[in-house]
VEXNUKOL-713625 format. One record per residue (C-alpha): residue in three letters; x, y, z. Coordinates in steps of 0.001 Angstrom, whole numbers, padded with zeros to 6 digits, always signed. Example, Ala and Ser with C-alpha at 12.3 -4.5 7.8 and 13.67 -1.06 7.14 Angstrom:
# VEXNUKOL-713625
ala+012300-004500+007800/ser+013670-001060+007140/
This chain:
# VEXNUKOL-713625
unk+096355+162517+138413/unk+095879+159601+136014/unk+095628+159904+132275/unk+092387+160797+130516/unk+090867+157688+128943/unk+089673+158459+125424/unk+087692+156278+123004/unk+087918+157149+119308/unk+085200+156295+116773/unk+085274+157137+113057/unk+084343+155060+110015/unk+087652+155896+108310/unk+090450+153728+109688/unk+093107+156170+108497/unk+091532+158842+110690/unk+091409+156654+113799/unk+094954+155415+113190/unk+096423+158912+112794/unk+094500+160547+115618/unk+095060+157533+117843/unk+098823+157712+117367/unk+098864+161406+118192/unk+096665+161066+121277/unk+098826+158250+122630/unk+101806+160583+122387/unk+100079+163193+124564/unk+101256+163156+128177/unk+097801+163264+129748/unk+095827+160967+127400/unk+095525+157237+126758/unk+093361+155675+124036/unk+091096+153074+125650/unk+089363+151863+122497/unk+088851+152433+118779/unk+085773+151745+116635/unk+084463+152388+113133/unk+080709+152729+113751/unk+078130+153763+116299/unk+077415+150134+117163/unk+081114+149483+117707/unk+081219+152543+119957/unk+078497+151127+122191/unk+080243+147752+122254/unk+083466+149463+123359/unk+081708+151140+126255/unk+080390+147824+127542/unk+083989+146635+127937/unk+085682+149798+129187/unk+084086+153143+130029/unk+086256+156089+128897/unk+086268+159610+130273/unk+085812+161132+126822/unk+084650+159671+123516/unk+085372+161246+120130/unk+082613+160619+117585/unk+082277+161290+113883/unk+078773+162210+112676/unk+078527+160363+109350/unk+078938+156679+110133/unk+077256+153511+108827/unk+074268+151929+110617/unk+074095+154562+113342/unk+075067+158223+113090/unk+077193+160021+115645/unk+074108+162020+116632/unk+072092+158921+117471/unk+075091+157342+119179/unk+075476+160454+121327/unk+071834+160263+122417/unk+072240+156643+123496/unk+075548+157254+125274/unk+074171+160198+127224/unk+071199+158154+128416/unk+073210+155077+129358/unk+076514+156687+130396/unk+075728+160284+131454/unk+079204+160817+132916/unk+081001+160186+129608/unk+081911+163400+127805/unk+081120+163369+124079/unk+083290+165339+121663/unk+082064+165469+118068/unk+084920+165397+115552/unk+083391+165961+112133/unk+083904+167432+108683/unk+080361+168839+108950/unk+080495+172360+110365/unk+077004+173503+109366/unk+074468+174739+111888/unk+072005+171884+111448/unk+074541+169219+112389/unk+075914+171366+115198/unk+072412+171939+116557/unk+071508+168247+116291/unk+074700+167299+118133/unk+074068+169767+120952/unk+070445+168632+121256/unk+071670+165034+121482/unk+073865+166001+124425/unk+077319+166528+122906/unk+079691+168346+125248/unk+081932+169707+122513/unk+082357+169963+118751/unk+085490+170404+116652/unk+086061+170117+112878/unk+088346+167442+111488/unk+090877+170042+110402/unk+091415+171056+114038/unk+095044+171456+115079/unk+096389+168508+117069/unk+097210+170690+120064/unk+093692+172114+120119/unk+092205+168617+120025/unk+094101+167809+123214/unk+092907+171123+124660/unk+089300+170220+123837/unk+089585+166763+125400/unk+091172+168223+128529/unk+088444+170867+128801/unk+085677+168267+128583/unk+087405+166081+131155/unk+087497+169109+133455/unk+083742+169550+133194/unk+083706+172314+130588/unk+082205+172488+127116/unk+084411+173095+124101/unk+083443+174455+120705/unk+086025+175272+118049/unk+085978+178859+116763/unk+084577+177697+113417/unk+081702+176030+115261/unk+080915+178897+117624/unk+081061+181343+114693/unk+078487+179255+112826/unk+076203+179249+115867/unk+076449+183045+116186/unk+075969+183544+112427/unk+072822+181434+112412/unk+071453+183251+115459/unk+072095+186611+113786/unk+070357+185483+110602/unk+067325+184364+112585/unk+067062+187770+114257/unk+067182+189471+110849/unk+064200+187471+109614/unk+061263+189537+110779/unk+058673+186987+109742/unk+058560+183305+108923/unk+055525+181204+107969/unk+056821+178383+110181/unk+058775+179958+113062/unk+058152+176898+115230/unk+059937+174522+112837/unk+063717+174355+112772/unk+065575+174524+109486/unk+066345+170812+109765/unk+062680+169988+110360/unk+061656+172010+107299/unk+064271+170123+105303/unk+062912+166768+106470/unk+059318+167859+105807/unk+060144+168989+102276/unk+061893+165737+101375/unk+059114+163661+102930/unk+056432+165577+101034/unk+058426+165089+097825/unk+058067+161345+098244/unk+061301+160271+099901/unk+061026+157612+102599/unk+062798+157767+105959/unk+065781+155742+104777/unk+066285+157924+101694/unk+065994+161129+103730/unk+068508+159765+106228/unk+070974+159059+103416/unk+070541+162535+101939/unk+071030+164325+105257/unk+073720+161990+106643/unk+071544+161095+109622/unk+070152+157859+111015/unk+066643+156625+110250/unk+065812+156916+113945/unk+066823+160590+113933/unk+064612+161242+110890/unk+061695+159526+112630/unk+062283+161743+115655/unk+062255+164872+113466/unk+058992+163756+111827/unk+057356+163224+115208/unk+058390+166724+116260/unk+056984+168127+113000/unk+053647+166367+113573/unk+053450+167800+117089/unk+054382+171339+116056/unk+052007+171452+113071/unk+049179+169652+114906/unk+048901+167163+112064/unk+047658+163663+112898/unk+049395+161543+110275/unk+051632+161478+107213/unk+048797+162240+104791/unk+047858+165403+106681/unk+051525+166347+106800/unk+051842+166134+103022/unk+048684+168235+102610/unk+050165+170766+105037/unk+053355+170961+102966/unk+051413+171486+099738/unk+049031+174045+101245/unk+051887+176074+102686/unk+053932+175795+099481/unk+056806+173967+101144/unk+056895+171933+097932/unk+055827+172821+094402/unk+053309+170625+092597/
């Protein structure tokens, strides 16, 4: 069996250099390309399609979440492994919704990173213990909440709605939440649909009426 072709994308060169060196030393892995942004990731794939791509979430121009969405639409056979310092539920949920096949924190042990890559290549999903624990914790907290004024909105959507109603534009919200502008626009569209509001003005009125923001 040939080696697993892995592309590595992170906006910190030190990270790609260190991880790249380690992966090249693994018996079953070869690094097919390295990039520092979502756009560079897509450019890499046009030249050489890997089996697995490792993506950071917080990157300039295009987040790892948005990059994952594009990759999964254009290259559905590529396995996406998120490698990020963000281990909170919102980012985990966004990554899974975008189509990520696995998620590990940046402090993952080198051997486990190889294990995760191998699992994805074999058609399995892989979530580090820290990630799966966060998913379970969030699920447990949701079950404990007997009532919520907005059960149809996710925590991320409420966060976006609050910032929008407070006067932040899409670009500013994206910067605050470490997401792309396109992802924020997608969240806002979902909020409009779920709240049955027709436009931004009605959305702000909704936020004020339901005390999502204080005025």
